[in-house]
C-alpha positions as CSV (number, residue, x, y, z in Angstrom):
1,M,10.2,6.6,32.9
2,A,13.2,4.8,32.4
3,T,13.1,1.3,34.7
4,D,16.0,-1.4,35.7
5,V,13.8,-4.1,34.8
6,P,15.1,-6.4,32.8
7,P,12.5,-7.5,29.8
8,P,10.7,-10.9,30.5
9,E,12.0,-14.0,29.7
10,G,10.9,-16.5,26.9
11,G,9.9,-14.0,24.7
12,T,5.8,-14.0,24.1
13,D,6.0,-11.9,20.9
14,T,4.0,-13.7,18.4
15,R,4.4,-10.9,15.8
16,P,5.9,-12.0,12.2
17,A,9.6,-10.5,11.7
18,Q,9.5,-7.4,10.4
19,P,11.3,-7.3,6.6
20,P,14.1,-5.8,6.0
21,T,13.9,-2.1,4.2
22,E,15.1,-3.7,1.1
23,K,12.3,-5.8,0.6
24,F,9.9,-3.0,0.7
25,V,11.6,-0.9,-1.4
26,E,11.7,-3.8,-3.8
27,V,8.0,-4.8,-3.3
28,Q,7.2,-0.8,-4.3
29,A,9.0,-1.6,-7.3
30,S,7.4,-4.7,-8.4
31,E,4.3,-4.8,-10.8
32,E,2.4,-6.4,-8.8
33,F,2.2,-3.4,-6.3
34,A,1.9,-1.1,-9.2
35,E,-1.3,-2.9,-10.5
36,L,-2.8,-3.0,-6.9
37,R,-2.2,1.1,-6.9
38,R,-3.9,1.4,-10.2
39,T,-6.7,-0.7,-9.2
40,H,-7.0,1.5,-5.8
41,R,-6.8,4.3,-8.1
42,R,-9.2,3.5,-11.0
43,F,-11.7,3.6,-8.0
44,A,-10.9,6.5,-6.1
45,F,-9.8,9.4,-8.4
46,P,-13.0,8.9,-10.5
47,L,-15.2,8.6,-7.6
48,T,-13.5,11.5,-5.9
49,V,-13.6,14.0,-8.9
50,A,-17.4,13.2,-9.4
51,F,-18.6,13.4,-5.4
52,I,-16.4,17.1,-5.9
53,A,-18.2,18.0,-8.6
54,W,-21.6,16.7,-6.9
55,Y,-20.4,19.2,-4.0
56,L,-19.5,22.2,-6.1
57,L,-22.8,22.0,-7.7
58,Y,-24.7,21.9,-4.5
59,V,-22.5,25.2,-3.4
60,L,-22.7,26.9,-6.7
61,L,-26.7,26.2,-7.0
62,S,-26.6,27.8,-3.2
63,N,-24.9,30.7,-4.3
64,Y,-26.3,31.8,-7.6
65,A,-29.7,29.7,-8.2
66,G,-31.3,31.1,-4.9
67,G,-34.7,30.6,-6.2
68,F,-34.7,27.1,-7.8
69,M,-33.1,25.8,-4.3
70,G,-35.9,27.7,-2.6
71,H,-38.7,25.7,-4.2
72,K,-40.7,24.0,-1.9
73,L,-40.8,20.5,-2.9
74,F,-43.7,19.5,-0.1
75,G,-44.2,21.5,2.9
76,N,-41.3,23.2,4.4
77,I,-39.1,20.8,2.2
78,N,-37.1,22.6,-0.5
79,V,-35.0,21.5,-3.1
80,A,-31.8,23.1,-1.0
81,L,-32.8,21.0,1.6
82,V,-33.1,17.6,-0.1
83,F,-29.8,18.3,-2.2
84,G,-27.9,18.9,1.4
85,L,-29.2,15.6,2.7
86,A,-28.3,13.7,-0.6
87,Q,-24.8,14.7,0.0
88,F,-25.1,12.7,3.2
89,L,-26.7,9.9,1.5
90,T,-24.0,10.1,-1.0
91,T,-21.0,10.0,1.3
92,F,-22.3,6.8,3.2
93,L,-22.7,5.2,0.1
94,I,-19.3,6.0,-1.4
95,A,-18.0,4.5,1.9
96,W,-20.1,1.6,1.4
97,F,-19.6,1.1,-2.1
98,Y,-15.4,1.2,-1.3
99,S,-15.6,-1.0,1.6
100,R,-17.1,-3.9,-0.9
101,Y,-14.7,-2.6,-3.8
102,A,-11.7,-3.1,-1.4
103,A,-12.9,-6.2,0.2
104,A,-13.4,-7.9,-3.1
105,Q,-10.5,-5.9,-5.2
106,L,-7.7,-4.8,-2.8
107,D,-7.7,-6.9,0.1
108,P,-7.1,-10.4,-1.6
109,R,-4.1,-8.6,-3.8
110,S,-2.7,-6.6,-0.7
111,E,-2.9,-9.8,2.1
112,A,-0.8,-11.9,-0.9
113,I,1.8,-9.1,-1.0
114,K,1.7,-8.8,3.0
115,S,1.8,-12.7,3.5
116,R,4.9,-13.1,0.8
117,M,6.7,-10.4,2.9
118,E,6.4,-12.0,6.2
119,A,7.2,-15.3,4.9
120,D,10.5,-14.0,3.2
121,A,11.4,-12.0,6.7
């Protein structure tokens, strides 16, 4: 819905100026940004592959090893239930581990790139 009211005077926008598109392209081509991507990939890809393999193991065992997965450990708790709950635990552990890794390895590097881009804008 359009209005005829002019924007407020004095400009209270305190956000930093947006760098030009050329600056983004330049940063993307820089060695520093490439190192940031490599650092992220060194963590994300192996953990993703490991988790998918772990999940597929659970699915395959559930489909083809019913006797093993149905083995009761204690009470009504069987191997399948423990594996299923371990999937949730693994998911939360990976998220926690990634947040620590990102805070230590990725955030400082990305913040340095961001602040340099904002200073140049």
